[in-house]
C-alpha positions as CSV (number, residue, x, y, z in Angstrom):
1,X,104.5,120.1,43.0
2,X,101.1,118.5,43.4
3,X,102.5,114.9,43.3
4,X,105.0,115.9,45.9
5,X,102.2,117.2,48.2
6,X,100.3,113.9,47.6
7,X,103.4,111.9,48.4
8,X,104.0,113.7,51.6
9,X,100.3,113.3,52.6
10,X,100.4,109.6,51.9
11,X,103.7,109.3,53.9
12,X,102.1,111.1,56.8
13,X,99.1,108.9,56.7
14,X,101.3,105.8,56.8
15,X,103.2,107.2,59.7
16,X,100.0,107.8,61.6
17,X,98.8,104.3,60.9
18,X,102.0,102.8,62.1
19,X,102.2,104.9,65.3
20,X,98.5,104.3,66.1
21,X,99.0,100.6,65.7
22,X,101.9,100.8,68.1
23,X,99.8,102.5,70.7
24,X,97.1,99.9,70.4
25,X,99.7,97.1,70.9
26,X,101.2,99.0,73.8
27,X,97.7,99.2,75.5
28,X,97.1,95.6,74.9
29,X,100.4,94.6,76.3
30,X,100.2,96.9,79.3
31,X,96.9,95.6,80.8
32,X,97.0,96.4,84.5
33,X,100.1,98.5,84.1
34,X,100.3,102.3,84.1
35,X,100.2,103.9,80.7
36,X,102.9,106.5,80.5
37,X,104.3,108.2,83.5
38,X,102.5,109.4,86.6
39,X,102.1,113.1,86.9
40,X,102.2,115.0,90.2
41,X,100.6,118.4,90.0
42,X,98.8,120.6,92.4
43,X,99.0,118.0,95.2
44,X,97.5,115.2,93.1
45,X,99.2,112.2,91.6
46,X,97.6,111.2,88.3
47,X,98.1,107.8,86.5
48,X,96.3,106.2,83.6
49,X,95.9,102.4,83.6
50,X,95.0,100.0,80.8
51,X,92.0,98.7,82.8
52,X,88.2,99.1,82.6
53,X,86.5,101.2,85.3
54,X,85.2,98.2,87.4
55,X,88.6,96.6,87.6
56,X,90.3,99.9,88.6
57,X,87.6,100.5,91.2
58,X,88.1,97.1,92.8
59,X,91.9,97.5,92.7
60,X,91.6,101.0,94.3
61,X,89.4,99.6,97.1
62,X,91.8,96.7,97.7
63,X,94.8,99.2,97.8
64,X,93.0,101.3,100.4
65,X,92.3,98.2,102.5
66,X,95.9,96.8,102.2
67,X,97.2,100.2,103.3
68,X,94.9,100.2,106.4
69,X,93.0,103.3,105.0
70,X,89.5,103.8,106.4
71,X,87.0,104.4,103.5
72,X,84.2,106.7,104.6
73,X,82.6,107.6,101.3
74,X,82.2,105.9,97.9
75,X,80.5,107.7,95.0
76,X,79.6,106.8,91.4
77,X,78.2,109.3,88.9
78,X,75.0,108.5,87.0
79,X,76.9,107.7,83.7
80,X,79.5,105.6,85.6
81,X,82.3,107.7,84.0
82,X,83.6,108.9,87.4
83,X,84.0,107.2,90.8
84,X,85.4,108.5,94.0
85,X,86.7,107.0,97.2
86,X,87.3,109.2,100.3
87,X,88.4,108.5,103.8
88,X,91.3,108.6,106.3
89,X,94.8,107.2,106.1
90,X,96.1,105.0,108.9
91,X,97.7,108.3,110.2
92,X,94.4,110.1,110.3
93,X,94.9,112.3,107.2
94,X,92.2,112.7,104.6
95,X,92.6,111.0,101.3
96,X,90.7,110.9,98.0
97,X,91.0,108.5,95.0
98,X,89.2,109.8,91.9
99,X,88.7,107.5,89.0
100,X,87.8,108.6,85.5
101,X,86.9,106.3,82.6
102,X,89.0,107.7,79.7
103,X,87.7,104.9,77.5
104,X,86.1,101.4,78.0
105,X,89.6,100.0,78.6
106,X,91.5,102.9,80.1
107,X,90.9,104.4,83.6
108,X,92.7,107.4,85.1
109,X,93.3,107.4,88.9
110,X,94.0,110.6,90.7
111,X,95.2,110.4,94.3
112,X,95.3,113.2,96.8
113,X,96.4,113.1,100.5
114,X,95.3,116.0,102.7
115,X,94.8,119.5,101.4
116,X,98.2,120.1,99.9
117,X,99.0,116.5,98.9
118,X,101.8,114.1,99.7
119,X,103.6,112.8,96.6
120,X,105.4,109.9,98.3
121,X,102.2,108.6,100.0
122,X,100.2,109.1,96.8
123,X,102.9,107.1,94.9
124,X,102.5,104.2,97.3
125,X,98.8,104.2,96.7
126,X,99.2,104.2,92.9
127,X,101.7,101.4,93.2
128,X,99.2,99.4,95.3
129,X,96.5,100.0,92.7
130,X,98.8,98.9,89.9
131,X,99.7,95.7,91.9
132,X,96.1,94.9,92.4
133,X,95.3,95.4,88.7
134,X,97.7,92.6,87.9
135,X,95.9,90.1,90.0
């Protein structure tokens, strides 16, 4: 019984190593691309990118510019773990892009349009961010 438990434990450890290595390869291969699927919840579209904060910040600012959005506020926290862009869309609606450094090489972007959100518009912004990350 004891050797069976050890065998299962070793098998589980090997499984973890293999799946962890696969995730690392996925992250390396997906530079600039979204990691996993985007999630729309509570009026906000959230997407993780295989990109460091600075690159995601520049891609977000470029996306806002390309979409003729007027940026009125930029904020960076003291630890540079969170950044925020606020302004108005070309239609005059409020927007907010919040960036969070999940790790040195992964940044999560959250997009909200107006008070209640606009999934289609938020998706276009996320697509523009992803496009700019590939440059």
